[in-house]
Gaussian input, Z-matrix of N, CA and C with variables (Angstrom, degrees):
# hf/3-21g

backbone

0 1
 N
 C     1     B1
 C     2     B2     1     A1
 N     3     B3     2     A2     1     D1
 C     4     B4     3     A3     2     D2
 C     5     B5     4     A4     3     D3
 N     6     B6     5     A5     4     D4
 C     7     B7     6     A6     5     D5
 C     8     B8     7     A7     6     D6
 N     9     B9     8     A8     7     D7
 C    10    B10     9     A9     8     D8
 C    11    B11    10    A10     9     D9
 N    12    B12    11    A11    10    D10
 C    13    B13    12    A12    11    D11
 C    14    B14    13    A13    12    D12
 N    15    B15    14    A14    13    D13
 C    16    B16    15    A15    14    D14
 C    17    B17    16    A16    15    D15
 N    18    B18    17    A17    16    D16
 C    19    B19    18    A18    17    D17
 C    20    B20    19    A19    18    D18
 N    21    B21    20    A20    19    D19
 C    22    B22    21    A21    20    D20
 C    23    B23    22    A22    21    D21
 N    24    B24    23    A23    22    D22
 C    25    B25    24    A24    23    D23
 C    26    B26    25    A25    24    D24
 N    27    B27    26    A26    25    D25
 C    28    B28    27    A27    26    D26
 C    29    B29    28    A28    27    D27
 N    30    B30    29    A29    28    D28
 C    31    B31    30    A30    29    D29
 C    32    B32    31    A31    30    D30
 N    33    B33    32    A32    31    D31
 C    34    B34    33    A33    32    D32
 C    35    B35    34    A34    33    D33
 N    36    B36    35    A35    34    D34
 C    37    B37    36    A36    35    D35
 C    38    B38    37    A37    36    D36
 N    39    B39    38    A38    37    D37
 C    40    B40    39    A39    38    D38
 C    41    B41    40    A40    39    D39
 N    42    B42    41    A41    40    D40
 C    43    B43    42    A42    41    D41
 C    44    B44    43    A43    42    D42
 N    45    B45    44    A44    43    D43
 C    46    B46    45    A45    44    D44
 C    47    B47    46    A46    45    D45
 N    48    B48    47    A47    46    D46
 C    49    B49    48    A48    47    D47
 C    50    B50    49    A49    48    D48
 N    51    B51    50    A50    49    D49
 C    52    B52    51    A51    50    D50
 C    53    B53    52    A52    51    D51
 N    54    B54    53    A53    52    D52
 C    55    B55    54    A54    53    D53
 C    56    B56    55    A55    54    D54
 N    57    B57    56    A56    55    D55
 C    58    B58    57    A57    56    D56
 C    59    B59    58    A58    57    D57
 N    60    B60    59    A59    58    D58
 C    61    B61    60    A60    59    D59
 C    62    B62    61    A61    60    D60
 N    63    B63    62    A62    61    D61
 C    64    B64    63    A63    62    D62
 C    65    B65    64    A64    63    D63
 N    66    B66    65    A65    64    D64
 C    67    B67    66    A66    65    D65
 C    68    B68    67    A67    66    D66
 N    69    B69    68    A68    67    D67
 C    70    B70    69    A69    68    D68
 C    71    B71    70    A70    69    D69
 N    72    B72    71    A71    70    D70
 C    73    B73    72    A72    71    D71
 C    74    B74    73    A73    72    D72
 N    75    B75    74    A74    73    D73
 C    76    B76    75    A75    74    D74
 C    77    B77    76    A76    75    D75
 N    78    B78    77    A77    76    D76
 C    79    B79    78    A78    77    D77
 C    80    B80    79    A79    78    D78
 N    81    B81    80    A80    79    D79
 C    82    B82    81    A81    80    D80
 C    83    B83    82    A82    81    D81
 N    84    B84    83    A83    82    D82
 C    85    B85    84    A84    83    D83
 C    86    B86    85    A85    84    D84
 N    87    B87    86    A86    85    D85
 C    88    B88    87    A87    86    D86
 C    89    B89    88    A88    87    D87
 N    90    B90    89    A89    88    D88
 C    91    B91    90    A90    89    D89
 C    92    B92    91    A91    90    D90
 N    93    B93    92    A92    91    D91
 C    94    B94    93    A93    92    D92
 C    95    B95    94    A94    93    D93
 N    96    B96    95    A95    94    D94
 C    97    B97    96    A96    95    D95
 C    98    B98    97    A97    96    D96
 N    99    B99    98    A98    97    D97
 C   100   B100    99    A99    98    D98
 C   101   B101   100   A100    99    D99
 N   102   B102   101   A101   100   D100
 C   103   B103   102   A102   101   D101
 C   104   B104   103   A103   102   D102
 N   105   B105   104   A104   103   D103
 C   106   B106   105   A105   104   D104
 C   107   B107   106   A106   105   D105
 N   108   B108   107   A107   106   D106
 C   109   B109   108   A108   107   D107
 C   110   B110   109   A109   108   D108
 N   111   B111   110   A110   109   D109
 C   112   B112   111   A111   110   D110
 C   113   B113   112   A112   111   D111
 N   114   B114   113   A113   112   D112
 C   115   B115   114   A114   113   D113
 C   116   B116   115   A115   114   D114
 N   117   B117   116   A116   115   D115
 C   118   B118   117   A117   116   D116
 C   119   B119   118   A118   117   D117
 N   120   B120   119   A119   118   D118
 C   121   B121   120   A120   119   D119
 C   122   B122   121   A121   120   D120
 N   123   B123   122   A122   121   D121
 C   124   B124   123   A123   122   D122
 C   125   B125   124   A124   123   D123
 N   126   B126   125   A125   124   D124
 C   127   B127   126   A126   125   D125
 C   128   B128   127   A127   126   D126
 N   129   B129   128   A128   127   D127
 C   130   B130   129   A129   128   D128
 C   131   B131   130   A130   129   D129
 N   132   B132   131   A131   130   D130
 C   133   B133   132   A132   131   D131
 C   134   B134   133   A133   132   D132
 N   135   B135   134   A134   133   D133
 C   136   B136   135   A135   134   D134
 C   137   B137   136   A136   135   D135
 N   138   B138   137   A137   136   D136
 C   139   B139   138   A138   137   D137
 C   140   B140   139   A139   138   D138
 N   141   B141   140   A140   139   D139
 C   142   B142   141   A141   140   D140
 C   143   B143   142   A142   141   D141
 N   144   B144   143   A143   142   D142
 C   145   B145   144   A144   143   D143
 C   146   B146   145   A145   144   D144
 N   147   B147   146   A146   145   D145
 C   148   B148   147   A147   146   D146
 C   149   B149   148   A148   147   D147
 N   150   B150   149   A149   148   D148
 C   151   B151   150   A150   149   D149
 C   152   B152   151   A151   150   D150
 N   153   B153   152   A152   151   D151
 C   154   B154   153   A153   152   D152
 C   155   B155   154   A154   153   D153
 N   156   B156   155   A155   154   D154
 C   157   B157   156   A156   155   D155
 C   158   B158   157   A157   156   D156
 N   159   B159   158   A158   157   D157
 C   160   B160   159   A159   158   D158
 C   161   B161   160   A160   159   D159
 N   162   B162   161   A161   160   D160
 C   163   B163   162   A162   161   D161
 C   164   B164   163   A163   162   D162
 N   165   B165   164   A164   163   D163
 C   166   B166   165   A165   164   D164
 C   167   B167   166   A166   165   D165
 N   168   B168   167   A167   166   D166
 C   169   B169   168   A168   167   D167
 C   170   B170   169   A169   168   D168
 N   171   B171   170   A170   169   D169
 C   172   B172   171   A171   170   D170
 C   173   B173   172   A172   171   D171
 N   174   B174   173   A173   172   D172
 C   175   B175   174   A174   173   D173
 C   176   B176   175   A175   174   D174
 N   177   B177   176   A176   175   D175
 C   178   B178   177   A177   176   D176
 C   179   B179   178   A178   177   D177
 N   180   B180   179   A179   178   D178
 C   181   B181   180   A180   179   D179
 C   182   B182   181   A181   180   D180
 N   183   B183   182   A182   181   D181
 C   184   B184   183   A183   182   D182
 C   185   B185   184   A184   183   D183
 N   186   B186   185   A185   184   D184
 C   187   B187   186   A186   185   D185
 C   188   B188   187   A187   186   D186
 N   189   B189   188   A188   187   D187
 C   190   B190   189   A189   188   D188
 C   191   B191   190   A190   189   D189
 N   192   B192   191   A191   190   D190
 C   193   B193   192   A192   191   D191
 C   194   B194   193   A193   192   D192
 N   195   B195   194   A194   193   D193
 C   196   B196   195   A195   194   D194
 C   197   B197   196   A196   195   D195
 N   198   B198   197   A197   196   D196
 C   199   B199   198   A198   197   D197
 C   200   B200   199   A199   198   D198
 N   201   B201   200   A200   199   D199
 C   202   B202   201   A201   200   D200
 C   203   B203   202   A202   201   D201
 N   204   B204   203   A203   202   D202
 C   205   B205   204   A204   203   D203
 C   206   B206   205   A205   204   D204
 N   207   B207   206   A206   205   D205
 C   208   B208   207   A207   206   D206
 C   209   B209   208   A208   207   D207
 N   210   B210   209   A209   208   D208
 C   211   B211   210   A210   209   D209
 C   212   B212   211   A211   210   D210
 N   213   B213   212   A212   211   D211
 C   214   B214   213   A213   212   D212
 C   215   B215   214   A214   213   D213
 N   216   B216   215   A215   214   D214
 C   217   B217   216   A216   215   D215
 C   218   B218   217   A217   216   D216
 N   219   B219   218   A218   217   D217
 C   220   B220   219   A219   218   D218
 C   221   B221   220   A220   219   D219
 N   222   B222   221   A221   220   D220
 C   223   B223   222   A222   221   D221
 C   224   B224   223   A223   222   D222
 N   225   B225   224   A224   223   D223
 C   226   B226   225   A225   224   D224
 C   227   B227   226   A226   225   D225
 N   228   B228   227   A227   226   D226
 C   229   B229   228   A228   227   D227
 C   230   B230   229   A229   228   D228
 N   231   B231   230   A230   229   D229
 C   232   B232   231   A231   230   D230
 C   233   B233   232   A232   231   D231
 N   234   B234   233   A233   232   D232
 C   235   B235   234   A234   233   D233
 C   236   B236   235   A235   234   D234
 N   237   B237   236   A236   235   D235
 C   238   B238   237   A237   236   D236
 C   239   B239   238   A238   237   D237
 N   240   B240   239   A239   238   D238
 C   241   B241   240   A240   239   D239
 C   242   B242   241   A241   240   D240
 N   243   B243   242   A242   241   D241
 C   244   B244   243   A243   242   D242
 C   245   B245   244   A244   243   D243
 N   246   B246   245   A245   244   D244
 C   247   B247   246   A246   245   D245
 C   248   B248   247   A247   246   D246
 N   249   B249   248   A248   247   D247
 C   250   B250   249   A249   248   D248
 C   251   B251   250   A250   249   D249
 N   252   B252   251   A251   250   D250
 C   253   B253   252   A252   251   D251
 C   254   B254   253   A253   252   D252
 N   255   B255   254   A254   253   D253
 C   256   B256   255   A255   254   D254
 C   257   B257   256   A256   255   D255
 N   258   B258   257   A257   256   D256
 C   259   B259   258   A258   257   D257
 C   260   B260   259   A259   258   D258
 N   261   B261   260   A260   259   D259
 C   262   B262   261   A261   260   D260
 C   263   B263   262   A262   261   D261
 N   264   B264   263   A263   262   D262
 C   265   B265   264   A264   263   D263
 C   266   B266   265   A265   264   D264
 N   267   B267   266   A266   265   D265
 C   268   B268   267   A267   266   D266
 C   269   B269   268   A268   267   D267
 N   270   B270   269   A269   268   D268
 C   271   B271   270   A270   269   D269
 C   272   B272   271   A271   270   D270
 N   273   B273   272   A272   271   D271
 C   274   B274   273   A273   272   D272
 C   275   B275   274   A274   273   D273
 N   276   B276   275   A275   274   D274
 C   277   B277   276   A276   275   D275
 C   278   B278   277   A277   276   D276
 N   279   B279   278   A278   277   D277
 C   280   B280   279   A279   278   D278
 C   281   B281   280   A280   279   D279

   B1=1.4946
   B2=1.5632
   B3=1.2326
   B4=1.5446
   B5=1.4897
   B6=1.2372
   B7=1.4807
   B8=1.4958
   B9=1.2663
   B10=1.5388
   B11=1.5296
   B12=1.2882
   B13=1.4398
   B14=1.4569
   B15=1.2277
   B16=1.3954
   B17=1.5612
   B18=1.2195
   B19=1.5936
   B20=1.4315
   B21=1.4530
   B22=1.4088
   B23=1.5167
   B24=1.3171
   B25=1.5481
   B26=1.5307
   B27=1.3597
   B28=1.3119
   B29=1.6356
   B30=1.5019
   B31=1.3429
   B32=1.5810
   B33=1.3000
   B34=1.4351
   B35=1.4851
   B36=1.3266
   B37=1.4465
   B38=1.5332
   B39=1.3713
   B40=1.3370
   B41=1.4900
   B42=1.3822
   B43=1.3889
   B44=1.6001
   B45=1.2441
   B46=1.4591
   B47=1.4803
   B48=1.3322
   B49=1.3573
   B50=1.4856
   B51=1.3351
   B52=1.5122
   B53=1.6011
   B54=1.1860
   B55=1.5265
   B56=1.5467
   B57=1.3127
   B58=1.5261
   B59=1.5262
   B60=1.2826
   B61=1.3349
   B62=1.6157
   B63=1.3046
   B64=1.3164
   B65=1.4987
   B66=1.3611
   B67=1.4311
   B68=1.5742
   B69=1.2118
   B70=1.5629
   B71=1.5163
   B72=1.3284
   B73=1.4332
   B74=1.5193
   B75=1.3568
   B76=1.4844
   B77=1.5208
   B78=1.4092
   B79=1.4166
   B80=1.5522
   B81=1.2912
   B82=1.4819
   B83=1.4912
   B84=1.3348
   B85=1.4617
   B86=1.5130
   B87=1.3981
   B88=1.4120
   B89=1.4976
   B90=1.2908
   B91=1.3789
   B92=1.5367
   B93=1.2991
   B94=1.4734
   B95=1.5393
   B96=1.3685
   B97=1.4931
   B98=1.4998
   B99=1.3367
   B100=1.3285
   B101=1.5530
   B102=1.2890
   B103=1.5492
   B104=1.4982
   B105=1.4220
   B106=1.4220
   B107=1.6326
   B108=1.2756
   B109=1.4926
   B110=1.4646
   B111=1.3154
   B112=1.4788
   B113=1.5733
   B114=1.2781
   B115=1.4090
   B116=1.5559
   B117=1.3934
   B118=1.4475
   B119=1.5593
   B120=1.3880
   B121=1.5098
   B122=1.4635
   B123=1.3485
   B124=1.5745
   B125=1.5054
   B126=1.2836
   B127=1.4557
   B128=1.5621
   B129=1.1938
   B130=1.5493
   B131=1.4509
   B132=1.2821
   B133=1.4797
   B134=1.6081
   B135=1.2167
   B136=1.4778
   B137=1.5042
   B138=1.3508
   B139=1.4384
   B140=1.6324
   B141=1.2324
   B142=1.5091
   B143=1.6512
   B144=1.2122
   B145=1.4043
   B146=1.4653
   B147=1.4164
   B148=1.3910
   B149=1.4462
   B150=1.3157
   B151=1.4228
   B152=1.5534
   B153=1.3762
   B154=1.4900
   B155=1.4641
   B156=1.3189
   B157=1.5846
   B158=1.4763
   B159=1.2536
   B160=1.5060
   B161=1.5397
   B162=1.3217
   B163=1.4263
   B164=1.5787
   B165=1.2965
   B166=1.5188
   B167=1.5469
   B168=1.3317
   B169=1.4501
   B170=1.4141
   B171=1.4295
   B172=1.4343
   B173=1.3576
   B174=1.4625
   B175=1.4743
   B176=1.6380
   B177=1.2559
   B178=1.3817
   B179=1.6230
   B180=1.4147
   B181=1.3717
   B182=1.3859
   B183=1.3240
   B184=1.4894
   B185=1.5269
   B186=1.2662
   B187=1.4330
   B188=1.3059
   B189=1.3458
   B190=1.4889
   B191=1.5363
   B192=1.3100
   B193=1.5055
   B194=1.5639
   B195=1.3295
   B196=1.4763
   B197=1.5185
   B198=1.2603
   B199=1.4702
   B200=1.5121
   B201=1.3646
   B202=1.4422
   B203=1.3867
   B204=1.3965
   B205=1.5418
   B206=1.4149
   B207=1.3204
   B208=1.5817
   B209=1.4209
   B210=1.3200
   B211=1.5326
   B212=1.5894
   B213=1.2559
   B214=1.6724
   B215=1.4238
   B216=1.4393
   B217=1.4529
   B218=1.4933
   B219=1.3350
   B220=1.4201
   B221=1.4424
   B222=1.2156
   B223=1.4390
   B224=1.6483
   B225=1.3574
   B226=1.3885
   B227=1.6967
   B228=1.3545
   B229=1.3690
   B230=1.6829
   B231=1.3974
   B232=1.3789
   B233=1.5132
   B234=1.3693
   B235=1.5367
   B236=1.6693
   B237=1.3748
   B238=1.4693
   B239=1.4531
   B240=1.2797
   B241=1.5061
   B242=1.5367
   B243=1.2410
   B244=1.5947
   B245=1.5610
   B246=1.1419
   B247=1.5973
   B248=1.5948
   B249=1.2711
   B250=1.5313
   B251=1.4843
   B252=1.2744
   B253=1.5359
   B254=1.6647
   B255=1.2762
   B256=1.5346
   B257=1.4870
   B258=1.3321
   B259=1.4860
   B260=1.4204
   B261=1.3343
   B262=1.5034
   B263=1.5728
   B264=1.2923
   B265=1.5464
   B266=1.3991
   B267=1.3505
   B268=1.4251
   B269=1.5534
   B270=1.3126
   B271=1.4029
   B272=1.6401
   B273=1.3519
   B274=1.5212
   B275=1.6556
   B276=1.3561
   B277=1.6046
   B278=1.5065
   B279=1.3118
   B280=1.4634
   B281=1.6040
   A1=104.78
   A2=118.01
   A3=118.89
   A4=112.88
   A5=115.85
   A6=121.60
   A7=108.70
   A8=113.65
   A9=120.76
   A10=109.30
   A11=120.95
   A12=121.06
   A13=115.44
   A14=122.40
   A15=124.24
   A16=113.73
   A17=112.56
   A18=119.25
   A19=105.64
   A20=116.75
   A21=123.62
   A22=101.55
   A23=115.34
   A24=119.60
   A25=105.00
   A26=113.35
   A27=122.29
   A28=115.65
   A29=114.00
   A30=115.84
   A31=108.09
   A32=115.78
   A33=122.74
   A34=114.96
   A35=120.79
   A36=122.92
   A37=115.66
   A38=116.80
   A39=122.03
   A40=115.48
   A41=119.37
   A42=120.30
   A43=104.74
   A44=120.03
   A45=118.35
   A46=108.35
   A47=117.17
   A48=127.76
   A49=117.06
   A50=118.62
   A51=118.92
   A52=97.67
   A53=111.49
   A54=124.56
   A55=109.36
   A56=116.18
   A57=117.50
   A58=113.74
   A59=118.81
   A60=127.69
   A61=115.91
   A62=115.67
   A63=121.73
   A64=115.40
   A65=118.28
   A66=124.57
   A67=111.07
   A68=114.21
   A69=118.96
   A70=101.87
   A71=116.14
   A72=127.03
   A73=106.56
   A74=111.61
   A75=118.40
   A76=113.28
   A77=116.79
   A78=126.61
   A79=99.12
   A80=115.22
   A81=122.72
   A82=114.19
   A83=121.80
   A84=122.87
   A85=110.47
   A86=115.39
   A87=115.19
   A88=112.68
   A89=121.71
   A90=136.61
   A91=112.59
   A92=114.40
   A93=126.16
   A94=107.09
   A95=113.76
   A96=117.55
   A97=109.71
   A98=111.36
   A99=117.97
   A100=110.37
   A101=112.07
   A102=116.88
   A103=102.66
   A104=115.32
   A105=120.86
   A106=107.82
   A107=114.23
   A108=120.63
   A109=109.74
   A110=116.41
   A111=122.61
   A112=112.32
   A113=116.74
   A114=121.11
   A115=110.50
   A116=116.50
   A117=118.47
   A118=119.61
   A119=102.51
   A120=111.28
   A121=115.46
   A122=114.91
   A123=116.78
   A124=106.01
   A125=121.41
   A126=120.84
   A127=109.27
   A128=116.62
   A129=120.50
   A130=117.09
   A131=114.71
   A132=123.25
   A133=106.34
   A134=117.75
   A135=124.29
   A136=110.61
   A137=114.67
   A138=120.67
   A139=114.33
   A140=106.45
   A141=117.75
   A142=108.33
   A143=117.37
   A144=120.21
   A145=118.46
   A146=112.43
   A147=117.41
   A148=116.89
   A149=122.28
   A150=130.77
   A151=109.45
   A152=109.98
   A153=118.22
   A154=111.94
   A155=112.66
   A156=118.70
   A157=109.14
   A158=122.76
   A159=122.04
   A160=112.85
   A161=119.30
   A162=121.46
   A163=113.20
   A164=111.81
   A165=114.83
   A166=107.81
   A167=121.13
   A168=124.34
   A169=114.58
   A170=113.61
   A171=115.38
   A172=120.59
   A173=112.30
   A174=120.55
   A175=102.15
   A176=125.00
   A177=124.91
   A178=111.68
   A179=115.26
   A180=116.80
   A181=115.30
   A182=118.56
   A183=121.61
   A184=108.16
   A185=121.57
   A186=126.46
   A187=117.78
   A188=124.92
   A189=129.27
   A190=109.94
   A191=119.09
   A192=119.90
   A193=111.38
   A194=118.02
   A195=125.20
   A196=110.03
   A197=123.14
   A198=125.07
   A199=111.55
   A200=109.21
   A201=116.70
   A202=116.98
   A203=116.36
   A204=119.58
   A205=110.76
   A206=116.57
   A207=119.73
   A208=115.08
   A209=115.68
   A210=123.48
   A211=107.37
   A212=114.12
   A213=112.31
   A214=111.39
   A215=116.84
   A216=116.27
   A217=110.36
   A218=123.72
   A219=119.77
   A220=117.97
   A221=118.37
   A222=127.91
   A223=109.86
   A224=113.21
   A225=121.96
   A226=106.95
   A227=113.30
   A228=118.68
   A229=112.59
   A230=105.39
   A231=117.24
   A232=114.04
   A233=110.04
   A234=121.46
   A235=106.26
   A236=119.08
   A237=122.85
   A238=106.27
   A239=119.15
   A240=128.18
   A241=109.93
   A242=114.69
   A243=123.40
   A244=100.12
   A245=120.84
   A246=120.23
   A247=107.96
   A248=115.93
   A249=118.85
   A250=110.54
   A251=117.29
   A252=122.90
   A253=106.84
   A254=118.74
   A255=127.62
   A256=111.51
   A257=113.06
   A258=120.42
   A259=109.34
   A260=120.87
   A261=124.49
   A262=108.01
   A263=112.01
   A264=120.30
   A265=106.68
   A266=118.70
   A267=123.38
   A268=108.03
   A269=125.91
   A270=123.39
   A271=112.81
   A272=110.97
   A273=116.35
   A274=103.26
   A275=115.67
   A276=114.50
   A277=105.31
   A278=123.17
   A279=124.28
   A280=107.14
   D1=100.39
   D2=178.79
   D3=-60.20
   D4=150.65
   D5=177.05
   D6=-76.62
   D7=141.61
   D8=-177.62
   D9=-90.21
   D10=-26.66
   D11=179.67
   D12=-144.68
   D13=-178.06
   D14=-177.65
   D15=-61.89
   D16=153.33
   D17=-172.08
   D18=-76.96
   D19=137.74
   D20=-176.77
   D21=-85.15
   D22=151.20
   D23=179.20
   D24=-69.16
   D25=142.68
   D26=177.58
   D27=79.84
   D28=-2.05
   D29=-174.66
   D30=-127.71
   D31=44.73
   D32=-177.79
   D33=-59.82
   D34=-25.57
   D35=177.40
   D36=-91.71
   D37=10.03
   D38=-178.58
   D39=-103.66
   D40=136.47
   D41=-179.83
   D42=-138.13
   D43=158.97
   D44=-171.48
   D45=-158.18
   D46=160.60
   D47=170.75
   D48=-146.17
   D49=145.19
   D50=-177.10
   D51=-93.45
   D52=136.08
   D53=174.17
   D54=-130.93
   D55=104.94
   D56=-170.03
   D57=64.96
   D58=-125.00
   D59=176.91
   D60=-93.60
   D61=-2.00
   D62=-177.41
   D63=-115.73
   D64=151.79
   D65=171.92
   D66=-100.11
   D67=134.68
   D68=173.27
   D69=-108.67
   D70=123.27
   D71=-176.46
   D72=-117.17
   D73=127.97
   D74=-179.72
   D75=-124.18
   D76=130.11
   D77=-178.86
   D78=-92.48
   D79=109.58
   D80=175.37
   D81=-63.53
   D82=-27.93
   D83=-179.80
   D84=-76.80
   D85=-37.70
   D86=-171.95
   D87=-103.46
   D88=-11.17
   D89=-172.19
   D90=58.63
   D91=26.45
   D92=176.29
   D93=-87.56
   D94=142.29
   D95=175.69
   D96=-131.66
   D97=153.79
   D98=-177.21
   D99=-136.78
   D100=151.55
   D101=-177.63
   D102=-118.08
   D103=141.01
   D104=173.51
   D105=-117.88
   D106=141.28
   D107=177.16
   D108=-65.46
   D109=-174.19
   D110=-179.31
   D111=-62.71
   D112=-40.39
   D113=-177.78
   D114=-74.04
   D115=-41.71
   D116=172.61
   D117=-59.86
   D118=-38.97
   D119=174.10
   D120=-62.59
   D121=-36.64
   D122=176.89
   D123=-66.57
   D124=-42.05
   D125=-177.10
   D126=-70.04
   D127=-37.49
   D128=171.01
   D129=-57.69
   D130=-46.55
   D131=-178.86
   D132=-66.36
   D133=-42.14
   D134=-178.93
   D135=-65.97
   D136=-36.74
   D137=173.41
   D138=-66.78
   D139=-42.85
   D140=-179.61
   D141=-69.01
   D142=-21.49
   D143=175.85
   D144=-87.71
   D145=5.54
   D146=-178.28
   D147=96.68
   D148=0.18
   D149=-178.68
   D150=-64.70
   D151=140.55
   D152=169.89
   D153=-101.20
   D154=158.11
   D155=-166.62
   D156=-48.49
   D157=-49.95
   D158=-173.91
   D159=-65.96
   D160=-31.63
   D161=174.48
   D162=-78.00
   D163=-33.00
   D164=177.62
   D165=-67.61
   D166=-43.61
   D167=174.62
   D168=-54.89
   D169=-47.34
   D170=174.08
   D171=-55.31
   D172=-45.09
   D173=-176.45
   D174=-68.66
   D175=-42.08
   D176=179.58
   D177=-54.31
   D178=-50.20
   D179=177.10
   D180=-58.04
   D181=-39.22
   D182=-179.27
   D183=-67.93
   D184=-53.34
   D185=176.01
   D186=-48.59
   D187=-47.49
   D188=-172.02
   D189=-105.84
   D190=-0.17
   D191=174.51
   D192=66.72
   D193=35.17
   D194=-175.92
   D195=-106.96
   D196=151.45
   D197=168.54
   D198=-47.50
   D199=142.02
   D200=172.65
   D201=-54.78
   D202=-40.40
   D203=-178.20
   D204=-64.87
   D205=-38.95
   D206=175.11
   D207=-65.48
   D208=-41.31
   D209=177.78
   D210=-63.66
   D211=-38.03
   D212=176.14
   D213=-66.75
   D214=-42.63
   D215=-177.06
   D216=-69.89
   D217=-44.15
   D218=172.06
   D219=-56.08
   D220=-44.78
   D221=-178.52
   D222=-58.85
   D223=-50.50
   D224=-179.57
   D225=-61.39
   D226=-44.67
   D227=-173.60
   D228=-64.37
   D229=-41.59
   D230=178.25
   D231=-59.57
   D232=-52.11
   D233=-175.32
   D234=-67.10
   D235=-32.79
   D236=179.82
   D237=-65.72
   D238=-44.59
   D239=-179.21
   D240=-58.55
   D241=-46.04
   D242=-178.57
   D243=-66.55
   D244=-47.87
   D245=-178.06
   D246=-59.60
   D247=-50.83
   D248=-178.80
   D249=-57.36
   D250=-37.12
   D251=-178.07
   D252=-83.42
   D253=4.95
   D254=-173.54
   D255=43.11
   D256=50.49
   D257=168.23
   D258=-96.90
   D259=-23.75
   D260=170.95
   D261=-132.00
   D262=156.83
   D263=177.08
   D264=-80.26
   D265=164.16
   D266=-178.62
   D267=-70.47
   D268=-14.38
   D269=179.93
   D270=-76.08
   D271=-10.85
   D272=-179.42
   D273=-78.61
   D274=-18.84
   D275=-170.50
   D276=-84.36
   D277=1.90
   D278=-177.33
   D279=-81.65

């Protein structure tokens, strides 16, 4: 599965591809794969484009017409889950 964007720091064993509205993320070390829904894929793409948490949340709020506070909670929760699964390093949570 070829990587679609640049490698995230701390995630050298991760590759991904967008399929429709979803992202399929593969950990090459563990052979585990994960699927992100449309919103998760939006956050993932923003992160892979170099976005920081605050800007990702602002873009999410604008894209989906949701309150900024909700977008911030959703972004933090999604990124925390990615970190827990060791898909991203802790530096991506900043």
